C-alpha positions in Angstrom: 156.1 30.1 97.6 153.9 27.5 99.1 151.0 26.1 97.1 147.4 26.8 98.4 146.8 23.1 98.2 148.2 20.2 100.0 148.1 16.4 99.2 147.2 14.4 102.3 146.1 10.8 103.0 143.1 10.2 105.0 142.6 6.8 106.7 138.9 5.8 107.3 139.0 2.4 109.0 141.2 0.2 106.8 140.8 2.4 103.7 143.2 5.1 102.6 142.2 8.1 100.6 144.8 10.3 99.1 143.1 13.7 98.5 144.1 17.3 97.8 142.8 19.9 100.2 143.3 23.6 100.8 146.2 24.0 103.1 144.1 26.0 105.5 141.4 23.3 105.7 143.9 20.4 106.5 143.0 20.6 110.2 139.3 20.2 109.4 139.9 17.1 107.4 142.1 15.6 110.1 139.4 16.4 112.6 136.8 14.7 110.4 139.1 11.7 109.9 139.4 11.4 113.7 135.6 11.7 114.2 134.8 9.0 111.6 137.3 6.6 113.0 136.1 7.1 116.5 132.5 6.3 115.3 133.8 3.3 113.3 135.6 1.9 116.4 132.5 2.6 118.6 130.3 0.5 116.3 132.9 -2.2 115.7 133.1 -2.6 119.5 129.4 -2.5 120.1 128.3 -4.7 117.2 131.1 -7.2 116.7 131.3 -9.3 113.6 129.1 -7.1 111.4 131.7 -6.2 108.8 133.5 -2.9 107.8 130.7 -1.9 105.4 128.1 -2.0 108.2 130.3 0.0 110.6 130.9 2.6 108.0 127.2 2.9 107.2 126.4 3.1 110.9 129.1 5.8 111.4 127.8 7.8 108.4 124.3 7.7 109.6 125.3 8.7 113.1 127.4 11.7 111.8 124.7 12.7 109.4 122.0 12.7 112.1 124.2 14.8 114.4 124.8 17.3 111.5 121.1 17.6 110.8 120.2 18.1 114.5 122.8 20.9 114.6 121.4 22.5 111.5 118.0 22.5 113.1 119.3 24.2 116.3 120.9 26.8 114.2 117.8 27.5 112.0 116.7 30.9 113.3 114.0 31.5 110.6 111.1 30.2 112.7 112.2 32.4 115.6 112.5 35.4 113.4 109.1 34.9 111.9 107.6 34.7 115.4 109.4 37.9 116.5 108.2 39.7 113.4 104.6 38.6 114.1 104.9 39.7 117.7 106.3 43.1 116.7 103.4 43.6 114.2 100.9 42.7 117.0 102.5 45.2 119.4 102.5 47.9 116.8 98.8 47.2 115.8 97.7 47.3 119.4 99.5 50.6 120.1 101.8 49.1 122.7 104.9 50.7 121.4 106.5 53.7 123.1 105.4 56.7 121.1 107.8 59.6 122.0 
């Protein structure tokens, strides 16, 4: 029987991180590893001679900002509040179909 967990090594820049992940989430970790390394390489190419720590910080900020922007786009609470308000106004003004 296969274990639910899997030991993998993630490479971020020059650093190696051996971690244990759920087997079904390995692909997510590999995709995250690829994304981080792409951002590290981008900043290393754009801002040469800054050092690995700087590139890592820039990559982390870049990814965090993208995540927060995505969260804002997916936040439907303001939209739902507006819809609720509009529905109340429609009902109060007798604009609903009363069959």
